[in-house]
Structure formats: C-alpha cells, structure tokens
C-alpha positions in Angstrom: 20.7 8.5 146.4 20.8 6.5 143.2 17.6 4.8 141.9 17.5 1.5 140.0 14.9 -0.2 138.0 15.7 -3.5 139.6 18.0 -5.0 142.3 20.4 -6.5 139.7 21.3 -3.0 138.5 22.4 -2.1 142.0 24.3 -5.4 142.6 26.1 -6.0 139.3 29.1 -4.2 138.0 27.9 -3.7 134.4 24.5 -3.3 132.7 25.2 -6.5 130.7 25.8 -8.5 133.9 22.6 -7.1 135.4 20.7 -8.0 132.3 21.9 -11.6 132.4 21.1 -11.9 136.1 17.7 -10.5 135.5 17.1 -13.1 132.7 18.4 -15.9 134.9 16.3 -15.0 137.9 13.2 -14.5 135.8 13.6 -17.9 134.2 14.1 -19.4 137.6 10.9 -17.8 138.9 9.1 -19.0 135.8 10.4 -22.6 136.3 9.5 -22.5 140.0 5.9 -21.4 139.3 5.5 -24.2 136.8 7.2 -26.9 138.9 5.9 -26.0 142.4 2.8 -28.3 142.3 4.9 -31.3 141.1 6.7 -33.8 143.4 10.5 -33.8 143.4 10.4 -37.2 141.7 8.2 -35.8 138.9 10.5 -32.8 138.5 13.6 -35.0 138.3 11.9 -37.0 135.6 10.6 -34.0 133.6 13.8 -32.1 133.7 16.2 -35.1 133.6 18.2 -33.8 136.5 19.5 -35.1 139.8 17.7 -34.7 143.2 20.4 -32.2 144.2 19.7 -30.0 141.1 15.9 -30.1 141.9 16.7 -28.9 145.4 19.0 -26.2 144.2 16.3 -25.0 141.8 13.5 -25.1 144.4 15.7 -23.2 146.8 16.5 -20.5 144.2 20.2 -21.1 144.2 20.7 -18.9 141.1 24.5 -19.0 141.3 24.4 -22.8 140.5 22.6 -22.3 137.2 23.9 -20.6 134.0 21.5 -18.9 131.7 22.1 -21.7 129.1 21.2 -24.4 131.6 18.1 -22.6 132.7 17.1 -22.2 129.0 17.4 -25.9 128.5 15.4 -26.7 131.7 12.7 -24.2 130.6 12.5 -25.9 127.2 11.9 -29.2 128.9 8.8 -27.6 130.5 7.4 -26.4 127.2 8.8 -22.9 127.3 10.3 -21.5 124.1 12.8 -18.7 124.2 12.7 -16.3 121.3 14.1 -12.9 120.6 11.8 -10.0 119.7 13.5 -6.8 118.6 16.7 -7.9 120.4 14.9 -8.7 123.7 14.8 -12.3 124.9 11.3 -13.6 125.7 9.9 -16.8 127.2 6.8 -18.1 125.4 4.5 -20.8 126.6 1.0 -22.0 125.5 -1.4 -22.2 128.4 -3.5 -25.3 128.1 -6.4 -23.9 130.2 -7.2 -21.1 127.7 -5.2 -22.1 124.7 -3.5 -18.7 124.5 0.2 -18.1 124.1 1.8 -16.1 126.9 5.1 -14.3 126.6 7.3 -12.4 129.0 10.5 -10.4 128.4 12.9 -12.1 130.8 15.7 -9.5 130.7 13.7 -6.4 131.2 12.9 -4.9 134.6 9.3 -5.3 135.4 9.0 -8.3 133.0 6.5 -6.8 130.6 4.2 -9.6 129.2 2.0 -10.2 126.2 -0.5 -12.6 124.8 -1.6 -14.0 121.5 -4.3 -16.5 120.4 -2.2 -17.9 117.5 1.6 -18.7 117.7 2.2 -16.7 114.6 0.9 -13.5 116.3 3.1 -13.7 119.4 5.9 -11.6 118.0 3.5 -8.8 117.0 2.1 -8.9 120.6 5.6 -8.7 121.9 6.4 -5.7 119.8 3.3 -3.9 121.0 4.3 -4.7 124.6 7.8 -3.3 124.0 6.4 -0.2 122.5 4.0 0.3 125.5 6.9 -0.4 127.8 8.9 2.3 126.1 11.7 0.0 124.7 10.8 0.1 121.0 
C-alpha cells in the first residue's frame, strides 16, 4: 500500500498538480477561518464578490476558484503571499497580539512560523522550513 503525505498526492496526477491543490485548499481554509464570523453581506463587501461566490467559498467549492483568485481574495482580508526559499507562504498580522503569523500553503502539514517584526518573518520562515526538513 502506498503512503502519501496528503490527500492531494493520492488524487492528483502529478506532484505539481498536488502542490497547487494543496495551496488552493489551504488558502480556502485560511479564508474560511477568517470569514466565518462575518455575515454574508459583510463578506461580499469585504471581498467585492457576488453572493454566489460567497456561498461557493463558504461551501468549500474548491474547483470554482483558481489559485490566482484565492490569492486576490486573501489579499483583500489582509493576507500577504510571499515566497521563502521557493515555498509560497501566507503572512498575516494578528491584531490581538501584534505578531506576524505565516504558514506555508503548499506543504503538507502546513508548517507555520511567527515573528514580532515584519522584517523578521522570512527568517522565521527559513527556520520553520529547516525544522520541517525542507531547507
């Protein structure tokens, strides 16, 4: 029996396709967590999308959203996407503690990292990659 790090590796034809699906699904989960306490009307306003798109997002209809579109929606919620040593990461400042939180969206297990200052986030990301065994 073959073992996979994530479900996308089992379902996708190529590692590249699995990586993109992992990134899309992780971004969608991230968006859902951020948007879940908000009303549909507020989400429509914040993301500048139709009610149908809000419903598709809330229902997790991944096939209806490209990685590029999810990236734009994430940016509208204050999430920045950066690349650290070739790995895409979503970065967001948390208002409750003022820290920056990052998560590698294309890696199985979604390793995360934190920094107090925005300038330190890449260093934190590299340390996380090293601990995860990627770097």
